[in-house]
C-alpha positions as CSV (number, residue, x, y, z in Angstrom):
1,M,209.1,120.5,389.5
2,T,209.1,119.4,385.9
3,E,207.9,121.7,383.2
4,D,205.3,119.3,381.8
5,M,203.4,116.8,384.0
6,T,201.6,114.9,381.3
7,F,203.1,111.5,380.6
8,D,202.1,110.8,377.0
9,P,204.9,108.8,375.3
10,V,207.5,110.4,373.1
11,T,206.9,109.3,369.5
12,G,208.8,109.4,366.2
13,D,206.8,112.5,365.3
14,H,208.3,114.3,368.3
15,L,211.8,113.3,367.2
16,K,211.2,114.5,363.6
17,E,209.7,117.7,364.9
18,W,212.8,118.3,367.0
19,G,215.1,117.8,363.9
20,H,216.1,114.2,364.1
21,R,216.1,112.3,360.8
22,P,214.5,108.9,360.6
23,G,217.0,106.0,360.6
24,K,218.3,103.0,362.5
25,Q,219.1,105.2,365.5
26,F,215.4,106.0,366.1
27,P,214.5,103.0,368.3
28,D,217.4,103.8,370.7
29,L,216.4,107.5,370.8
30,L,212.8,106.6,371.6
31,T,213.8,104.1,374.3
32,R,215.9,106.7,376.0
33,A,213.4,109.5,375.6
34,N,210.6,107.4,377.1
35,A,212.8,106.2,380.0
36,M,213.3,109.9,380.9
37,R,209.5,110.4,380.4
38,A,208.8,107.7,382.9
39,E,211.1,109.4,385.4
40,G,208.9,112.6,385.1
41,F,211.0,114.7,382.7
42,G,209.0,117.0,380.4
43,L,209.3,117.2,376.6
44,V,211.3,120.4,376.7
45,R,214.0,118.8,378.9
46,I,214.0,115.6,376.8
47,R,214.4,117.6,373.6
48,Q,217.4,119.4,375.1
49,E,219.0,116.2,376.2
50,L,218.8,114.7,372.8
51,E,219.8,117.8,370.8
52,G,223.4,116.8,370.7
53,E,222.5,113.7,368.6
54,I,220.9,115.5,365.8
55,P,223.1,114.7,362.8
56,P,224.5,117.8,361.0
57,V,222.7,118.9,357.9
58,V,224.5,117.5,354.8
59,P,224.5,119.8,351.8
60,T,222.7,118.2,348.9
61,M,224.6,117.4,345.8
62,D,222.7,118.3,342.7
63,P,223.5,117.2,339.2
64,H,226.2,119.4,337.6
65,A,224.8,122.8,337.1
66,H,227.3,123.4,334.3
67,G,226.3,120.3,332.4
68,A,227.7,116.8,332.0
69,V,231.3,115.8,332.5
70,A,232.8,114.9,329.1
71,F,233.4,111.2,328.3
72,H,235.6,109.3,325.8
73,E,234.1,107.7,322.8
74,N,235.8,104.5,321.4
75,I,233.2,103.6,318.8
76,D,232.7,104.0,315.1
77,V,229.6,104.4,312.9
78,S,229.5,102.7,309.5
79,H,225.8,101.8,309.2
80,P,222.4,103.5,309.8
81,D,221.7,101.0,312.6
82,E,225.0,101.9,314.3
83,E,224.3,105.6,313.9
84,D,221.0,105.3,315.7
85,N,222.6,103.2,318.4
86,V,225.4,105.6,319.0
87,L,223.0,108.5,319.2
88,K,221.1,106.7,321.9
89,V,224.3,105.8,323.8
90,R,225.5,109.4,323.7
91,E,222.2,110.6,325.0
92,T,222.1,108.2,328.0
93,M,225.8,108.8,328.7
94,A,225.4,112.6,328.7
95,A,222.6,112.3,331.3
96,L,224.6,109.8,333.3
97,M,227.6,112.1,333.4
98,Q,225.5,114.7,335.2
99,T,225.6,112.5,338.4
100,P,227.5,114.6,340.9
101,T,230.0,111.9,342.0
102,I,231.1,111.1,338.4
103,E,234.5,112.4,337.3
104,A,235.2,110.5,334.1
105,G,233.4,108.2,331.6
106,A,234.0,106.2,328.5
107,I,232.1,104.0,326.0
108,M,233.5,100.9,324.3
109,P,233.0,99.7,320.7
110,D,230.2,97.3,321.9
111,A,228.2,100.1,323.5
112,C,224.4,99.9,323.4
113,P,221.5,101.3,325.6
114,A,220.4,99.3,328.6
115,G,217.4,101.2,330.1
116,P,215.9,104.6,330.4
117,V,217.9,107.7,329.5
118,G,220.5,108.3,332.1
119,T,221.2,104.5,332.7
120,I,224.7,103.4,332.1
121,P,224.8,101.6,328.7
122,V,226.3,98.2,328.0
123,G,229.9,99.0,327.1
124,G,229.9,102.0,329.5
125,V,232.5,103.0,332.1
126,A,232.0,105.6,334.9
127,A,234.6,106.7,337.5
128,A,233.1,108.0,340.7
129,R,234.7,109.6,343.8
130,N,233.8,108.1,347.2
131,A,230.7,106.4,345.7
132,I,229.5,103.0,344.7
133,H,226.6,103.0,342.4
134,P,224.7,99.7,342.4
135,G,222.8,100.6,339.2
136,M,226.1,101.0,337.4
137,H,227.1,97.3,337.8
138,S,223.4,96.2,337.3
139,A,221.6,93.2,338.8
140,D,223.8,90.7,337.0
141,I,226.7,91.5,339.3
142,C,230.1,90.1,338.2
143,C,228.8,88.8,334.9
144,S,232.0,87.1,333.8
145,V,233.8,84.7,331.5
146,M,236.2,81.8,332.4
147,I,238.4,79.6,330.1
148,T,240.0,76.3,330.8
149,D,242.5,74.6,328.4
150,L,241.5,71.0,328.1
151,G,244.4,69.9,326.0
152,N,243.7,67.4,323.2
153,A,240.2,66.5,324.4
154,D,237.6,65.8,321.7
155,P,235.4,69.0,321.4
156,K,232.3,66.9,320.9
157,A,233.0,64.8,324.0
158,V,233.6,68.0,326.0
159,L,230.3,69.6,324.8
160,D,228.4,66.3,325.5
161,A,230.0,66.2,329.0
162,A,229.1,69.9,329.6
163,Q,225.5,69.3,328.6
164,S,225.3,66.5,331.1
165,V,226.5,68.7,334.0
166,T,225.5,72.3,333.4
167,H,222.2,73.9,334.3
168,F,220.5,76.8,332.3
169,G,217.2,78.5,332.9
170,P,215.5,80.2,335.8
171,G,215.9,79.0,339.4
172,G,218.5,76.6,340.9
173,R,219.3,73.0,341.2
174,P,216.8,70.7,343.0
175,Q,217.8,68.9,346.2
176,G,220.0,65.9,345.4
177,Q,221.5,67.6,342.3
178,R,223.2,70.5,343.9
179,F,226.9,71.4,343.7
180,T,228.8,71.9,346.9
181,T,229.1,75.5,348.2
182,S,232.0,76.4,350.4
183,L,230.9,76.5,354.1
184,K,233.6,79.1,354.7
185,L,232.1,81.3,352.0
186,L,228.6,80.8,353.5
187,D,229.9,81.9,356.9
188,A,231.3,85.0,355.3
189,F,227.9,85.7,353.8
190,R,226.4,85.5,357.3
191,E,228.9,88.1,358.6
192,N,227.9,90.7,356.0
193,P,224.7,92.7,356.6
194,F,223.9,92.8,352.9
195,L,224.2,89.0,352.4
196,N,223.0,87.7,355.8
197,N,219.4,86.9,354.8
198,P,217.6,83.6,354.2
199,K,217.1,84.2,350.5
200,S,220.8,85.0,349.7
201,L,222.0,82.0,351.8
202,R,219.5,79.6,350.2
203,M,220.3,80.8,346.6
204,A,224.0,80.6,347.2
205,Q,223.5,76.9,347.6
206,E,220.7,76.3,345.1
207,H,222.3,78.3,342.3
208,M,225.9,77.0,342.5
209,G,226.6,75.2,339.2
210,T,223.9,77.2,337.2
211,Q,224.2,79.6,334.4
212,G,220.9,81.3,334.1
213,D,219.5,82.5,330.7
214,G,219.7,85.4,328.2
215,N,223.2,85.6,326.6
216,H,224.9,83.3,329.1
217,F,226.6,80.3,327.4
218,L,229.0,77.4,327.6
219,F,231.3,77.5,324.5
220,V,233.7,74.8,323.3
221,G,236.4,75.6,320.7
222,R,240.0,75.2,319.7
223,S,242.9,77.6,320.2
224,R,244.1,78.9,316.9
225,K,247.6,79.3,318.4
226,T,248.0,75.8,319.9
227,G,245.2,73.7,318.4
228,R,244.1,72.7,322.0
229,T,240.5,72.4,323.1
230,A,239.1,75.0,325.4
231,I,235.8,75.5,327.3
232,V,234.5,79.0,328.0
233,T,231.6,79.8,330.3
234,H,229.7,83.1,330.6
235,H,227.4,83.9,333.5
236,G,227.1,86.1,336.6
237,S,226.3,85.8,340.2
238,R,222.7,84.5,339.7
239,G,220.3,84.8,342.6
240,P,222.8,85.9,345.3
241,G,224.0,88.8,343.1
242,A,220.4,89.8,342.2
243,V,219.5,90.0,345.9
244,L,222.6,92.0,346.7
245,Y,221.7,94.4,343.9
246,K,218.2,94.9,345.3
247,N,219.4,95.5,348.8
248,G,222.1,97.8,347.6
249,M,219.7,99.9,345.5
250,A,217.4,100.3,348.6
251,V,220.3,101.6,350.7
252,A,221.5,103.8,347.8
253,E,218.0,105.3,347.4
254,R,218.0,106.3,351.1
255,F,221.2,108.2,350.6
256,R,220.0,109.7,347.3
257,K,216.9,111.2,349.0
258,E,219.2,112.8,351.6
259,L,222.3,113.7,349.5
260,S,221.0,114.3,346.0
261,P,217.3,114.1,345.5
262,K,217.5,115.5,341.9
263,T,219.8,112.6,340.8
264,R,218.1,109.9,338.8
265,K,217.1,106.9,340.9
266,Q,219.1,104.5,338.8
267,N,222.2,106.5,339.6
268,A,221.8,106.6,343.4
269,W,224.9,105.8,345.3
270,I,226.3,104.5,348.6
271,P,229.0,106.8,350.0
272,A,232.1,104.5,350.2
273,D,233.3,106.1,353.4
274,T,230.2,105.1,355.4
275,Q,229.7,101.8,357.2
276,E,227.1,100.9,354.6
277,G,229.6,101.7,351.8
278,R,232.3,99.5,353.5
279,D,229.8,96.6,354.0
280,Y,228.6,96.9,350.4
281,W,232.2,96.8,349.0
282,D,232.9,93.7,351.1
283,A,229.7,92.1,349.9
284,L,230.8,92.7,346.2
285,Q,234.0,90.9,346.9
286,L,232.2,87.9,348.4
287,I,229.8,87.8,345.4
288,R,232.9,87.8,343.2
289,K,234.3,84.8,345.1
290,W,230.9,83.0,344.8
291,T,230.8,83.7,341.0
292,K,234.3,82.4,340.4
293,A,233.5,79.3,342.4
294,N,230.4,78.8,340.2
295,H,232.5,78.9,337.0
296,N,235.1,76.6,338.6
297,A,232.4,74.1,339.6
298,I,231.0,73.8,336.1
299,H,234.5,73.6,334.5
300,Q,235.7,71.0,337.0
301,A,232.5,68.9,336.6
302,T,232.8,69.1,332.8
303,L,236.5,68.0,332.6
304,E,235.8,65.1,335.0
305,A,232.8,64.0,332.9
306,A,234.8,64.3,329.7
307,R,237.8,62.5,331.4
308,A,240.1,65.2,330.1
309,G,243.6,64.5,331.2
310,D,246.0,67.1,329.8
311,V,244.5,70.2,331.5
312,G,246.3,73.5,331.1
313,E,245.7,77.1,332.1
314,R,242.5,78.5,333.5
315,F,241.7,82.2,334.0
316,W,238.7,84.5,334.1
317,N,237.5,88.1,334.2
318,E,234.4,90.0,335.1
319,H,232.7,92.8,333.1
320,N,229.8,93.9,335.3
321,F,231.6,95.1,338.4
322,V,233.2,97.9,340.4
323,F,236.9,98.3,340.6
324,K,238.9,100.6,342.9
325,R,241.9,102.3,341.4
326,G,243.6,105.0,343.3
327,D,240.9,107.0,345.0
328,L,238.2,106.4,342.4
329,F,235.6,103.6,341.9
330,Y,235.4,102.5,338.3
331,H,232.0,101.0,337.3
332,G,232.2,98.8,334.3
333,K,228.8,97.8,332.8
334,G,229.7,95.3,330.1
335,A,233.3,96.5,330.0
336,T,236.4,94.5,330.8
337,P,239.2,95.8,333.0
338,A,242.3,96.1,330.8
339,W,245.1,96.8,333.3
340,H,247.3,93.9,334.5
341,D,246.7,94.0,338.2
342,Y,243.0,95.0,338.5
343,A,242.5,92.1,340.9
344,Q,244.8,89.7,342.9
345,D,243.9,86.8,340.6
346,A,244.4,88.8,337.4
347,T,246.7,87.2,334.9
348,G,247.1,90.0,332.4
349,L,244.9,88.1,329.9
350,T,241.1,88.6,329.5
351,L,238.4,87.2,327.3
352,I,236.1,88.9,324.8
353,P,233.4,86.6,323.3
354,L,231.7,87.9,320.1
355,N,228.9,85.6,319.0
356,M,228.3,81.9,318.8
357,S,229.7,81.6,315.3
358,E,232.8,83.7,315.9
359,P,235.9,83.1,318.0
360,V,236.4,84.1,321.6
361,L,239.2,86.6,321.7
362,V,242.1,86.1,324.2
363,V,243.5,89.6,324.7
364,R,246.0,91.5,326.8
365,G,244.7,94.9,327.9
366,K,246.4,98.1,326.9
367,D,245.2,100.2,329.9
368,A,244.3,103.0,327.5
369,D,243.6,106.4,329.1
370,H,240.8,107.1,326.5
371,G,239.2,103.8,327.7
372,L,239.7,104.6,331.4
373,G,241.7,101.4,331.4
374,F,238.9,99.2,329.9
375,S,238.2,97.2,326.8
376,P,234.9,95.8,325.3
377,H,233.2,92.7,326.8
378,G,231.7,91.4,323.6
379,A,229.9,92.4,320.4
380,G,226.9,94.3,321.8
381,R,223.7,95.1,319.9
382,N,222.7,97.8,317.5
383,F,219.0,97.2,318.1
384,S,216.7,95.4,320.6
385,R,215.7,91.8,320.8
386,S,212.2,92.7,319.8
387,E,213.4,94.6,316.8
388,H,215.5,91.6,315.7
389,K,212.4,89.4,316.0
390,R,210.4,91.9,313.8
391,R,213.1,91.9,311.2
392,M,213.1,88.1,311.0
393,G,209.7,88.4,309.1
394,S,208.5,84.9,308.1
395,V,211.9,83.2,308.7
396,T,211.7,80.7,311.6
397,P,214.3,80.6,314.4
398,E,215.3,77.1,313.2
399,Q,215.9,78.3,309.7
400,M,217.9,81.3,310.9
401,L,220.0,79.0,313.2
402,K,220.9,76.7,310.3
403,A,221.8,79.6,308.0
404,E,224.0,81.5,310.5
405,T,225.8,78.6,312.3
406,E,226.4,76.1,309.5
407,G,228.9,73.5,310.6
408,L,228.7,74.3,314.3
409,D,227.1,72.2,317.1
410,V,224.8,74.7,318.8
411,R,222.5,73.5,321.5
412,F,219.7,75.1,323.5
413,H,219.2,73.7,327.0
414,A,215.4,74.3,326.9
415,G,215.0,72.9,323.4
416,G,213.6,76.0,321.7
417,V,215.9,78.2,319.6
418,D,216.3,81.7,321.0
419,A,216.6,83.8,317.9
420,S,217.6,86.9,319.8
421,E,220.9,85.2,320.6
422,L,221.8,84.3,317.0
423,P,224.7,86.1,315.3
424,S,222.5,88.4,313.3
425,S,221.2,90.0,316.6
426,Y,224.7,91.3,317.4
427,K,227.0,93.9,316.0
428,S,229.4,92.9,313.3
429,A,232.2,90.9,315.0
430,D,234.7,92.1,312.4
431,N,233.8,95.8,313.1
432,V,234.3,95.3,316.9
433,V,237.6,93.6,316.4
434,A,238.7,96.4,314.0
435,Q,237.8,99.0,316.6
436,I,239.6,97.2,319.4
437,K,242.7,97.5,317.2
438,S,242.1,101.1,315.9
439,Y,241.4,102.5,319.4
440,D,244.3,100.4,320.8
441,L,242.2,99.0,323.7
442,A,243.8,95.5,323.7
443,E,246.2,93.3,322.0
444,I,244.7,90.1,320.6
445,E,246.9,87.1,321.6
446,D,244.7,84.2,320.5
447,F,241.4,83.2,318.9
448,I,239.4,80.3,320.3
449,D,237.6,79.2,317.2
450,P,234.1,77.7,317.8
451,Y,233.2,74.1,317.7
452,G,229.8,74.6,319.4
453,C,228.0,76.0,322.4
454,I,225.1,75.5,324.8
455,M,222.7,78.3,325.6
456,A,219.5,78.6,327.7
457,G,217.2,78.7,324.7
458,D,213.7,80.0,324.4
459,V,212.7,79.9,328.1
460,P,209.3,81.6,329.0
461,P,209.7,84.3,331.7
462,F,209.3,82.9,335.2
463,W,206.2,85.0,335.7
464,K,204.4,83.4,332.8
465,N,205.0,80.0,334.3
466,K,203.6,81.2,337.6
467,K,200.4,82.5,335.9
468,K,200.0,79.2,334.0
469,G,200.4,77.3,337.3
470,R,197.7,79.4,339.0
471,R,195.3,78.7,336.2
């Protein structure tokens, strides 16, 4: 005789009441419970049968009760704007360093805030144990720079060729104008639970050969050391990376609620030793491969269009990514790895662009302890884009462009000048270079002096275009 002869089905509420935590195991538990129910078992017996599958209670990890972990500062203050910026960076880093997984941190000379207090700043580095924090590499995963030596090619011909093949702005390339995406890489996407979705697969094809907007660019210049022409591109993983970031943050949030509900949402993490953590790490490596292929596609199309013959070295590096070193995961947000073997394709050389009127630095990292092995990724900002616009007063973007880039061939893909990307919106390039040297973060081996560049330009946000279309 069973102890309960009513045959109402077992529900998720029953499971939660018995101590099971909602998750992907729930459908299987309910199927088994209701199969037993159909055989006449009562709720008490079913509960006893399933008790062995209640996951153990994991102690929550609250932000450090003793305060934040200390972090290294590699940044100077020589102007009121810089002072205000550094105070904000310190405030957000102090909050970030309370995250219970974090064991060390550092800020670079180009540091500036990038969101609410507690968000990793641009130019920030955070080392975590057994944790990957999607919010600490940001939505622009694997934002990176690549250089190709084009020999004695005419810089104007290279820039003209680049303008004919590259793509800036929101969205991807239309059908008939798309670059080829590796079928092997697409198959690898399909095998990863974070990337195997229609949106990621579609964007991986549509966005190949595109550069996006904001501070992404295509730069042409000459090596000060050799006099040879070079092309440098700057962009990230576009749509595929943005989708991975969104999916990663959703998984990290589930872990945050369980493991550390008092941790700020932007600092949620995926435990690296879980299946989700292993899958996310693998997804990051696939996004890295996609991004490198994207750079390569633009460089190859440009040199073919320019008919450049004497092609030399090509290398690249990322600055929005997660790197594993020893048993720690190093999150660089706008920070460049500065140890020689940070990746299998590392050459020992990395790139640090400053602004459109200044050289791109070719450097060899110093692996400085006080930088956690990183160097800056660029010049950074002392104030926001909107503040820069306010300070322009009555000066037009066109007037500012002419005054700040005299003698250079600067082009905006959308036509309109984006004043927030002009040199005056960035920190002093000379100061950043001086701090790279004074903090011994990298050795400068060459300067790629500018001939000109292409940027997205003043592109209205995609949501404004959608509203206009609806009207």
